[in-house]
C-alpha positions in Angstrom: 16.4 -7.1 5.3 17.7 -3.5 5.5 20.0 -2.5 8.3 20.8 1.1 9.0 24.5 2.0 9.0 25.8 4.1 11.9 25.9 7.1 9.6 22.1 6.8 8.9 19.6 8.2 11.3 17.6 5.6 13.1 13.8 6.2 13.2 11.8 4.7 16.0 8.3 5.8 15.1 7.7 3.2 12.3 5.6 0.2 12.8 3.7 -2.4 10.9 0.0 -2.7 11.5 -3.0 -4.2 9.6 -5.5 -1.8 8.2 -8.6 -2.9 6.2 -8.0 -1.9 2.5 -11.2 0.1 2.5 -9.8 2.4 5.2 -6.8 3.4 3.1 -7.5 6.6 1.2 -5.3 8.0 -1.6 -2.9 10.6 -0.3 -3.7 14.2 -1.1 -0.8 14.5 -3.6 -2.7 12.0 -5.8 -1.4 8.8 -7.5 0.8 9.9 -10.3 0.6 6.4 -11.9 -3.1 6.1 -12.0 -3.2 4.7 -15.6 -4.2 1.1 -15.2 -3.9 -1.6 -17.8 -7.0 -3.8 -17.4 -5.3 -7.1 -18.4 -2.5 -6.5 -15.9 -5.0 -5.5 -13.2 -7.1 -8.6 -13.8 -4.0 -10.7 -13.4 -3.2 -8.9 -10.2 -6.7 -9.5 -8.9 -6.3 -13.2 -9.7 -2.9 -13.4 -8.0 -4.3 -11.7 -4.9 -7.3 -14.1 -4.9 -4.9 -17.1 -5.0 -1.9 -15.9 -3.0 -3.0 -12.9 -1.1 -0.9 -9.7 -1.1 2.8 -10.6 -1.1 4.3 -7.1 -1.0 2.4 -4.9 1.4 1.3 -1.4 0.4 2.8 1.5 2.3 0.6 4.1 4.1 1.2 7.0 6.4 -0.9 8.5 9.2 -2.2 11.9 8.1 -2.7 14.9 10.3 -6.4 14.1 10.7 -5.8 10.6 11.9 -6.7 8.8 8.6 -4.2 6.5 6.8 -3.1 7.7 3.4 -1.8 5.2 0.8 1.6 6.1 -0.4 2.4 3.1 -2.6 0.4 0.0 -3.5 -2.8 1.6 -4.9 -3.4 -1.3 -7.4 -2.7 -3.9 -4.7 -5.3 -2.2 -2.4 -7.8 -2.0 -5.2 -7.2 -5.7 -6.1 -7.8 -6.7 -2.5 -11.0 -4.7 -2.4 -12.2 -6.4 -5.6 -11.3 -9.8 -4.2 -13.2 -9.0 -1.0 
């Protein structure tokens, strides 16, 4: 758990919501780590199939109202593959 110290600004506009993986688009800056090792990805897909996604991807609301994926591209892709 992370607790903000008094010196850190407190942000009140953050929330956790559920979004279908297919509705998360890549952010316009692109994914700088797009190289994927197939064996590792296959292992991730199997892990998601068995245990679900343990660490949630992070998305942000874009100016046009869509959700852009900031981190967790492989987790999102694995969830889509699992169905």
